[in-house]
C-alpha positions in Angstrom: 84.9 34.4 -26.6 82.2 33.3 -28.9 81.8 29.6 -29.4 82.0 28.4 -33.1 78.5 28.4 -34.8 77.0 27.2 -38.0 76.6 30.8 -39.5 80.4 31.8 -38.7 82.6 32.3 -42.1 85.4 29.9 -43.2 88.9 31.6 -43.9 89.7 30.6 -47.6 88.2 28.2 -50.0 90.2 24.9 -49.1 88.6 21.6 -50.7 88.5 18.7 -48.7 90.7 15.7 -49.5 89.3 12.6 -50.4 89.8 9.8 -47.8 91.5 6.6 -48.7 88.8 4.0 -50.3 88.0 1.4 -47.5 89.6 3.0 -44.5 87.3 2.4 -41.7 87.8 4.9 -39.0 85.0 3.0 -36.6 87.1 0.2 -36.4 89.6 1.8 -35.0 90.3 2.7 -31.2 90.4 6.3 -31.2 91.0 6.4 -27.3 94.7 6.4 -27.4 97.6 8.8 -26.7 101.1 7.8 -27.7 103.8 9.8 -26.0 107.6 9.7 -27.1 110.2 8.8 -23.9 112.7 10.5 -25.5 111.4 13.8 -27.1 108.9 16.1 -26.5 106.4 14.6 -29.4 102.9 12.9 -28.7 100.1 11.8 -31.1 96.5 11.6 -29.6 93.7 9.7 -31.5 90.7 11.2 -30.5 86.8 10.8 -31.4 83.6 12.1 -30.2 80.2 12.7 -31.3 78.6 16.4 -31.6 80.3 18.4 -29.3 80.8 22.3 -28.4 84.4 22.7 -26.6 84.8 26.0 -24.9 87.9 28.0 -24.8 91.1 26.5 -23.7 94.5 26.0 -24.5 97.5 23.4 -24.8 100.8 23.4 -22.9 102.6 22.6 -26.3 101.9 23.2 -30.2 99.1 21.1 -31.2 98.4 20.4 -35.0 95.1 18.8 -35.2 94.1 16.6 -38.1 90.9 16.0 -39.3 90.2 12.7 -40.7 87.3 10.8 -42.8 84.0 12.9 -42.6 85.0 15.4 -40.1 84.2 19.0 -40.5 85.3 21.3 -37.3 84.8 25.0 -36.6 87.5 26.8 -34.7 87.5 30.3 -33.2 90.1 32.2 -31.6 91.3 35.8 -30.8 94.4 37.6 -32.9 96.7 39.7 -31.3 94.6 42.2 -31.9 91.4 41.1 -30.3 89.8 40.4 -33.4 87.7 37.1 -33.5 89.1 34.7 -36.2 87.3 31.6 -37.5 88.4 28.5 -39.5 86.7 25.5 -41.1 88.6 22.3 -40.9 88.0 19.3 -42.8 90.1 16.1 -44.3 93.0 17.6 -46.1 93.6 20.4 -43.4 95.8 21.0 -40.7 94.8 23.4 -37.7 98.2 24.5 -35.9 97.5 26.0 -32.9 100.5 27.6 -30.7 101.4 26.7 -27.1 99.0 28.4 -24.6 96.7 29.8 -27.2 93.3 29.9 -26.2 90.9 28.8 -28.6 87.1 27.1 -28.9 86.2 24.3 -31.3 82.9 22.5 -32.3 81.6 20.0 -34.7 77.6 18.9 -35.4 78.6 15.0 -36.5 80.6 12.3 -34.7 84.5 13.8 -35.5 87.7 12.1 -35.7 91.2 13.6 -35.1 94.9 12.6 -35.0 96.5 15.3 -32.9 100.0 16.0 -32.9 101.6 17.5 -30.3 105.1 19.2 -30.4 107.4 20.8 -27.9 106.6 24.6 -27.7 110.3 25.4 -28.3 110.3 24.1 -31.8 108.6 26.8 -33.7 111.3 29.2 -32.7 114.2 27.3 -34.3 112.2 27.3 -37.6 113.3 29.5 -40.2 110.1 28.8 -42.9 106.8 26.8 -42.8 103.6 27.3 -40.8 105.5 26.8 -37.6 107.6 29.9 -37.9 104.4 31.8 -39.0 102.6 30.5 -35.6 105.7 31.8 -33.7 106.0 34.9 -35.3 102.4 36.1 -35.0 101.3 33.9 -32.3 98.3 33.1 -34.1 96.5 29.7 -34.7 97.0 28.6 -38.5 94.7 26.7 -40.9 96.6 25.1 -43.7 95.4 23.0 -46.9 98.1 20.2 -46.3 97.5 16.9 -48.3 100.8 15.4 -46.8 99.8 15.8 -43.2 96.1 14.5 -44.1 97.5 11.2 -45.2 99.9 11.3 -42.7 96.9 11.5 -40.1 95.3 8.5 -41.7 98.6 6.6 -41.7 99.0 7.1 -37.7 95.4 6.0 -37.1 96.0 2.6 -39.1 99.6 2.1 -37.7 98.0 2.7 -34.4 95.2 -0.1 -34.7 98.1 -2.8 -35.2 99.0 -5.3 -32.7 102.1 -3.0 -31.7 100.7 0.3 -32.1 103.1 3.2 -32.1 106.5 2.3 -30.3 109.4 4.7 -29.5 111.1 4.0 -32.7 108.2 5.0 -34.6 107.4 8.0 -32.7 110.9 9.3 -33.2 110.7 8.8 -36.9 107.2 10.5 -37.3 108.5 13.3 -35.3 111.6 13.9 -37.5 109.0 13.5 -40.6 106.5 16.1 -39.1 109.3 18.6 -38.1 111.0 18.4 -41.7 107.8 18.7 -43.5 106.8 21.8 -41.5 110.3 23.2 -42.3 109.7 22.7 -45.9 106.2 21.6 -47.0 106.4 19.3 -49.6 103.0 18.1 -51.0 104.7 16.0 -53.6 105.7 13.3 -50.7 101.6 12.9 -50.8 102.3 9.9 -53.6 104.7 8.0 -51.3 102.5 8.4 -48.2 99.6 6.9 -50.0 101.8 4.0 -51.3 103.0 3.5 -47.9 99.4 3.6 -46.4 98.1 1.4 -49.0 101.1 -1.2 -47.7 100.0 -0.9 -44.2 96.4 -1.7 -44.7 97.0 -4.6 -47.3 99.6 -6.3 -44.6 97.0 -5.9 -42.1 94.3 -7.5 -43.8 96.5 -10.2 -45.1 97.2 -11.1 -41.5 95.5 -14.4 -40.5 95.6 -13.7 -36.9 93.5 -10.8 -37.1 90.0 -9.8 -37.7 88.7 -8.5 -41.3 87.4 -5.0 -41.2 83.9 -6.7 -41.9 84.2 -8.8 -39.0 85.2 -5.8 -36.9 82.6 -3.9 -38.2 80.0 -6.6 -37.2 81.2 -7.0 -33.6 81.2 -3.0 -33.1 77.8 -3.0 -34.6 76.6 -5.4 -32.4 78.3 -4.1 -28.8 77.3 -0.6 -29.7 73.7 -0.9 -30.5 73.1 -2.9 -27.3 75.6 -1.9 -24.7 73.4 -3.0 -21.8 73.9 -6.7 -22.6 76.3 -8.6 -20.8 78.3 -9.9 -23.6 80.5 -12.8 -23.5 83.6 -13.6 -25.5 81.7 -16.9 -27.2 78.7 -14.6 -27.9 80.8 -12.2 -30.1 83.3 -15.0 -31.5 80.1 -16.5 -32.9 78.8 -13.8 -34.8 82.2 -13.9 -37.0 82.6 -17.8 -37.0 85.5 -18.0 -35.1 86.4 -20.2 -32.1 86.7 -18.4 -28.8 90.5 -18.9 -28.4 91.3 -17.8 -32.1 88.7 -14.7 -31.6 90.3 -13.6 -28.4 93.8 -13.5 -29.9 92.7 -12.0 -33.1 90.3 -9.5 -31.7 93.4 -8.3 -29.2 95.7 -8.3 -32.1 93.1 -6.2 -34.1 92.2 -3.7 -31.6 95.3 -3.6 -28.9 92.8 -4.7 -26.4 91.1 -7.9 -24.8 87.4 -8.1 -25.8 86.1 -7.3 -22.2 88.3 -4.2 -21.9 87.4 -3.1 -25.3 83.8 -3.2 -24.3 84.2 -1.2 -21.3 85.9 1.4 -23.4 82.8 1.4 -25.3 80.5 1.8 -22.8 82.7 4.9 -21.4 82.7 6.4 -24.5 78.9 6.2 -24.9 78.7 7.4 -20.9 81.0 10.4 -22.2 78.4 11.5 -24.7 75.5 10.9 -22.7 77.1 13.0 -19.9 78.1 15.9 -22.2 74.8 16.0 -24.2 72.0 15.0 -21.6 70.8 15.9 -18.3 70.2 12.3 -17.5 70.9 10.9 -14.1 74.2 9.0 -13.3 71.8 5.9 -12.5 69.8 5.9 -16.0 73.2 6.2 -17.8 74.9 3.4 -16.0 72.3 1.3 -16.6 71.8 2.2 -20.4 75.3 1.9 -20.8 75.7 -1.4 -19.5 77.1 -1.1 -15.9 75.7 -2.9 -12.9 74.8 0.3 -11.0 75.7 3.6 -10.2 78.8 2.7 -7.8 80.0 0.5 -10.4 79.8 3.1 -13.4 81.4 5.6 -11.0 84.3 3.3 -9.9 84.9 2.3 -13.6 84.8 5.8 -15.2 86.9 7.4 -12.6 89.4 4.6 -12.9 89.4 5.2 -17.1 88.9 8.8 -17.2 90.7 10.0 -13.8 87.5 12.2 -12.3 84.4 11.1 -11.5 81.4 11.2 -13.9 79.8 14.1 -11.9 83.0 16.4 -11.9 83.5 15.3 -15.6 80.0 16.3 -16.8 80.4 20.1 -14.9 83.5 20.6 -16.8 82.5 19.3 -20.5 78.6 19.6 -20.6 77.6 21.0 -23.9 75.4 24.3 -22.9 
C-alpha cells in the first residue's frame, strides 16, 4: 500500500473545529491506556512527533479522534482495491473497522484520543457510521464536533488525579455508542459546558500545579533531558516546597516526578529511534540514561521490547 503523502487528496471539505481556548495538550500525559474491566471498550491517549506508520490493523474497531493542531493523513484500500485517502484534523473522527489494514502519517507532532470498541458492536447498529463501516467494511472519515469535544474532555479528565476509572469508562462507552447510533451534534454545547467545568475545577484545586507551572517544569526537563534532575530543583522552578511540589505534581500528572522524567526520556528516545540512525549509546546519553545498558533495561521495562527490536519495527524509511 502506498503510504500517505503530502500530495494526496482529501475526501471532502471538512473544516477544522476550533480547539478549546486554554487547553494545554503538552501538559497532559498522553502515554496512557485505559481499559474497561467489564466491557470491550478502551481509550488510548497517544502523541508522537512527525511519523509515517506503515500499513497495520487493529483487533477492534478504532475511532481515532485528532486533537488540537493535529493533521493526519490516512490511506487504505477499498473492497474493490482502489486506494482511498482522508486528511483528518481536529473536528473529525476516523472510524476504522476491525482488521482493516491502513496506513497513517503526520508531519508535525500529533495528538490523538483513540477509542477501541468491540468488533461485534457494529453489526448491532441500524444507523450511524458504525453501520456504514460494518456494511461496507471500509474506513470512514466523519466531521463530528461531538466526538472532537469528547476527545478533549477525555484527555482533560485523564490528566486528573484519578484518571478514568471503571465507572467513567462504562459511562463514556454508553455515550459513544448512543451518539454513533444517532449522531447528535447539538450535544456539542453540553459537552463544551461540561469540559469547561472540568478544566475550571482542576485549576481551582490548590493541591495541583497550574498549567503555567506544569509548562515551566515540562519545558525545563525536555530542554535538558541529560541532566540529573532532582525534585528540589523542579520544585524551586515553581516556587514550591519539595513536599508540596511532589504531591501537586503527582495529583496533576498521575505520576511522581522521577517516573514522569523517565517517561519523557523514553518518549524522546522513541522519536530518535524512529527518525535517526544514531547509535543506542548516543541516544542513551542524550536522553539522560547512565549508559546503554541502563537505557536498554529501562526501555524494555516500559515499552515491552528492546530498543533495537522497536527500531526495526517502527523506523521511518
